[in-house]
N, C-alpha and C positions, 0 to 999 in steps of 0.2 A: 260154678255158674256156667250154664250151657248157653251158647248163643245159637239161635236158629237163623238169624239174618246174617248177611255178609258183613265183613269187618268194616267196610266204609259206609254202611247204612247209618244215617243219623238216628234212627229209631233204636239202634242197638247201644247207644252211648249211655253211661250211667249219669244220673242227675244228682247233684249235691245241693241240698238246700242251704241258703245263706241266712243266718239268723242275726238280728240286731236287737240289742237291749236299749230301751229308752227310759229316761228318768222323769217322773212327774212329782213336782214338789209343791206342797200346799202348806198354809198356816191356819191356825185357829186362834180366836181370842179367848183368853182365860183370865179371870180376875184373880190377881194375887194380893191385892190390898186396896184400901180406900183412903182418901185424904179429904179433909174438910178445912176450908180457909175462911176466916172471918176477920173483919177489921173493926177497930174502935178508934174514934177521933176524940182527942182531948182539946179543949179550947183554953188558951192562956192569953190574957190581955196584958199588953205592955204599952208604955208611952214612948213614942218616938220623938226625939228633939233634934232640930237642925236649924242653923242660921241661914237664911236666904238673903242673897245680895242681888240687887238689880242695878244695871248700868243703863242710863238713859242717854240717848245721843240726839243731837239736832243736826239735820242735814240741810245745807244751804247750797243751792245750785247757782254757780256763777258762770255766765256765758262768756266764752273766750273768742271763738271764731278765728283762730290764727292757724296758718299752715305750718306744719312741722315736718322735719325730715325723718324723725324716728319717734317711737312712743316714749314720752317722758316717764321718769321713774316716780313711784309714790314717794312723797316727801312729807316731813313734819315741820311746821312752823309754829313754835310755841306749843300750845295744847291743841292745835288744829292739824289733823291729818288730811293732806290734799291728795286725792286720787284722780289722776287725769282720765278723762273719757274721750276716746278718739273714735273716729269712723273713717272708713275708706270711701272715697267718692270716685266714680268713674269719670275720667276725662277722655272724651272722644276727640281724636285728632285725625284729620283727613290729609293724606299725603299722596302725591302722584308718584308711583314707582314703575319704572320701566321693567316689565317682567321678562319679556323676550322679544326677539325680532324675527321676522320671517324674511328670509332672503330668497327672492324669486328671480330666476334667470330664464330667459327665453332662448330656446335652441331650435334651429330649423334643420330637419333631417330630410334627405331625399332618398327614396327607395325605388328601385326599378322593379316592376312586377310584370309578369306576363300572364294574362288571363284570357282564355278563349271566350269570345263573344260572337253573337250572331248580329250582323248588320244587314239591314234591308236597303237595297239600292235599286232604283228604277232607271231604265234607260229607254230611249225611244229609238226604234228601228224604222227607218224610212226606206221604203222599197219603191222604186219607180217601175211602173208597168208600161209596156209599149202602147202607144195610142193606135187604135184601129181607125184607119183613115175613113172607112165607109161609115162607121158609126158616129164619128165625130162630126159636129156641125162645121160648116164651112165658115171659117173666120175671115177669109179673104174678102168676102162680100161686105163684111161689116166695116172693114177699114176703108 
């Protein structure tokens, strides 16, 4: 193989193709057999026998109205079963409870500060002028 271009020229390089194989998989339906299903129902009559028993109860409510400390147990007296029925009632009680105290102390603090301020102050300047005797009226005649 003869090269006409310089050895560092990219056009003179050999190109190797890269090949990749891929797989494609598929399925087809094909009948290999058939099945038929059918059902038949037979009816047979039988007589069912059973003894049924019923218990009847009478419930009598008896008012009690008594305060108890705990729920009483269910008890039997002769052929009577006594089931206690209880209810909780809310008893509201009001009490005065000291929750907290606020302790308040008064303190007096003195702090010396120096702040520049502008104060306005007026003063009167009195100047006495000499009296011109010629211009002044004669007061000696008045006296």
